[in-house]
Each structure stands twice: as structure tokens, then as C-alpha cells.
N, C-alpha and C positions, 0 to 999 in steps of 0.2 A: 127159437128167438135169439138164444145166445150165439148160435152158429151164424145166423144172419148178421147179428151185431158185429161180431169179430170180422167176418168177411167184408162188410161195408166199412167198418172203422179202419181197417188196414188198407184196403184197396182204394178208398176214396182219395187218400193223400199220396199214396205211392202211384206213380204214373203208369198204372197197369190196367185201368178200367174197372171201376166199381160196378157199373151197370152190367158190364159183360160178365163179371164173376157172379153177380146176383142171378143172372139168367142161367148160368152154368150150374149153380148150386143144386137146383132140383134135378138136373140132368145126371149129376154124379151121385147124389144121395138117394134119389128115388122119391124125395118129398114132393108134394104138390107144389106147383109154381106159386110163390107167395103173392104175385100180382103187383100191379103198379102202385097201389096205395101203400103197401108195406115198403116197397122200394123207396118211395118218396118220404115216408116216415123216417127211415134210417138216414136219408139224406138230410133231413131236418136236424137229426141228432148230430150229424157231422157239422152242420151249420153252427149249432150252439158251441161246438168245440172250437171252431174257427174264431168265433166272437170272443170266447174266453181266452184263447191263446194270444190273439192279436188285439187284446183289450185296449192298449194304448192307441193303436191305429184306429180302432173303432171310435174311441173318444175324439181323436183328431177329426174324423169325418163328422162327428157331431158338431165340433167347433166350426167346421166348414159349412155345415148346414145352417147354423146360426148366423154366420157371416153372410151367407147368401141372402138372408132376409134383413140384413142390416144390423145385426146384434154382434158387436165385437169386430175385431180385425184379425183375420186369419186367411190371408190371400193364398198361401201355399196349400193349406188344408182345403180351402174352397175349390181351388183348381183341381186338386187330386180327386176330390169327391165327385165333381162334375165329369171328369174324364172316366171315372169308374161307372157312373150312371149311364153315360153315353155308350161306353163299351159294353154295357149289359143289353142294350136295345136289340142287337142282332139275335141273341139267344131268346129274348122275350118273343120276338116276332116269329121265329122258327118254332118255338115251343107252343105258342098259341095255335099256329097252323097245324102242327102235328096232333095236338090235343083235340082241337075242334073237328079235325078231319078224321079222327079215329085211326091214325096211322101208327100210334105207339106200339100196339100189340103186334103189328106186322114186322116190327124190328126185332122181336124176341127170337132170334135165329142163331144157332150155334155156328152156322157157316158164315154169317155176316160178322159175328163176333171174332171168329178166327181170322178172316181177311183183314179186318180193321186192326186187330192186335199186331199183325205183321206190318202192314203198310205204315201205320202211325208210329210203330216201334222203330222202324228203320229211319223215319223222318226225325224222330227224337234223337237217335244216335248221330245223324248227320249234323243236326243243329248243335248238339252238345260238343261235337268235335270241332266245328268250324266257327261257332259263335264266339264273339269276343266277350270279355267279362268286364265291362267298363261302366255299366249303368246300374243304378239302384232304383227302387220304387219311386223315390222322390223326383227322379228324372223323367217320369212318365209324361208324355205329351198326348194331345188329342189323337194324333196319328197312331201312336203306339197303343193307346187304349182301344181304338177302333179295330186295329189289326188283331190284337189279342182277343177282343170281343168277338170278332168274326170267327176266329179259331174256336172259341168257346161254343159257338152255335153248332159246330160240327159234332160236339160231344154228346148231343142228344141222340146220336146213333150209337147203340151199344158196341163196346169193343174199342171205341176211339179213345176214351179216357179224358175227362174234362181237365184234370190236373196235367195229364201228359201233353195234350194238344196245346194248352195255353202256355205251359213251360217251353214247349217246342218253339212256339211263336216268339216268346220272350227271349229265348236264347238266340234265335236268328236275329233279333233286334239288338243284341249286345248286352242283355242283362246277365248278371252273374247267376250262378246256379241257385244260390240262396235267395237272391232277390227275385229270380224268376218264380221260385216257389211262393215267396211272399206275395208277389204280384198276382199269381194264379189264385191263391187262397182268398185274398181280399176281393178280387173280382168276382169270386163265386158267391159272396154274401148276398147281393141282391138277386142273382140268378136262382140260387137255391131257395131263397125266401119266396120268390115268385112261383117256383114249382110247388111249394107248399100251399100257396094261395089257390093254385089251380085245382087242388084236390078237395077244397072245402065242400063243394057240392057232393062229392063222393063220401066225405066224412059224415055229412048230414044224413045220408041214406044208409050208412054202415051199421051193422049190428053191434050190440054192446061188446060181444066177444072180440070181434075184429078190431074195434076201436081200442079195446084194452091191449090187445096184442101189438097194435101199432105204437101205442104210447110206451109200453115196456121195451119193445125192440129199439125204439128211438133213444130211450134213456141209456140202454146198454151200449148202443152205438157211440154215444157221447164219450163214454169212458174209453172205449177202444180207440176212437178217433183222436182224442187228445193225446193219448200215449204214443200213437203212431206219428202224429205231427211233430211231437217233441223229438222223437228219434230221427225223422227225416231231415229236419232243419239242422240237426247236429251232423248227420251223415253227409249232407251236401257240402259242408264246410271242409270236408277232408277227401271226398271221393267224387268220381264222375257218375253219370247216369247209365253207364254201360251195363251194369248188372240188370237194370230194368229193361233195357233194350233186348238183352239176351233172353230174359224171362218171357217177354212179350212174343218174340219170334218163335221160341220153342213151344210155348203154349198155343199160339195160333196155328203152327204147323201140325201139332198133335190133334187139334180139333178138326182140321181139314182132312187129316188122314183117317182118323177113327170115326168121325161122324159124317 
């Protein structure tokens, strides 16, 4: 559980694909595959870390929600909240399709992870190299929200990286590295929350031991995720994303060669 938590907490926020690493974990360790329910449990731990780290932004979304129903005036917060909600719709639609169609298990392939690590890693490098750094999260428009939201839907395929592909889209749109990360993490809140809701039926049928494991692993993930997010936001103020690009390409190539 500790190993799962560290892998998830670190890779969820670094643009190197948390779902891809969770699939690779049993391959390299020999452990039994932890299954989708544990995967989503650790994502929920990451979600709580995001809410804690960006607590002021989450409060502003609350103000925007109240303004939507006529309580108070918070035009900027209301606009950003609705752009985030609308930007989440593509991932919700794709997620429901994959969940109800039973396609999620078919994506747990090392070959697919390897290909996606390379392809989306190269795209991240290109975006970070040519993207301007002129926008902040407060500059988000409906168009930007939809574009980054569509990119987020691609991350349901392991090896893509939700943070990586949304940062890539944001960098192409001209958001700075730090603001791209902020945009990515805030956009993930409703998407990851929705993923948690999707497994409620599975939780109802889960054994007591499995449920306990999911809760403990999620709590441990929260700690690892918060520490990693703090590191990344500071790192991006001083450095580019090239180190992550190199890691993705090297890891992807190794997977395709060895497996």
C-alpha cells in the first residue's frame, strides 16, 4: 500500500502518467495487479491533496457557485467555475463510455503505456519549447477550457498522463509553466471526483479487507501527493519540463524494447 501511494502521489502531478506507472508496478514487482478500484482510490487521495494545496482557488469556486444562484457578486469566480465545469464534460463522457462498455481493463497494456509515454512526451517537449508564457489561470476562456478539457479526456488511456496532456494543451495556448500546472490541477478536481463516484457500486460490493486497503492507500497517497505538488510548483518556477520529456521517452522506449 505504501509503494502504491508513493508511486501515485509522485506520478499524478509530475507529467509522466500515474495510471501508466500503476499498471507497470505489478509488472516490475511481481505483485498482483491492484485493480481499477485501488487505482481510483489513490486518485481520490490525490484529489484531496489538490483541494488542500489550492484551497483559496477552491473557495473562489465556492463563491462562483453561490454567485450562480444569485448569492453575492463574484463575476470572475463564476466565469472560471463554469469554464472548469464545461471543460470537464469531455472527460465525463469518455469516462462513462469506457466504464459502461467495460473497456478500462483492455487498456492495461505495457505496450500501450510505452507508446503513449513517448508520443505525449514529445508533444509536451514541443509545447514547452514553442509555447508563449503570457497567460494565467484567470485568463481562461470558454475556448481554452474546452481545449484543455478535450486533452484531459485523452488521459483516460494509460501512459498519456492527465497532468502531462493538460499542461501540454495549456502551454500550446500560451499559459506559463506554473499556470499550466495550476490550470491542470484545478481542472482535475471535478474529473477525479467523478471517477470516484463511478466506483461507488464497486465499493458497495467490495469485501471489508479490500475497502480497508483502498482507504489506507488513499490516505497515504494524500501525503505523497501534497509533498510532490509542492515540489513541482516550485520546480516549474525555475526550470523547463524537459527533464520529464526525457524520462517519458526513455521509459517508453525501454518498455517497448523489453516487453
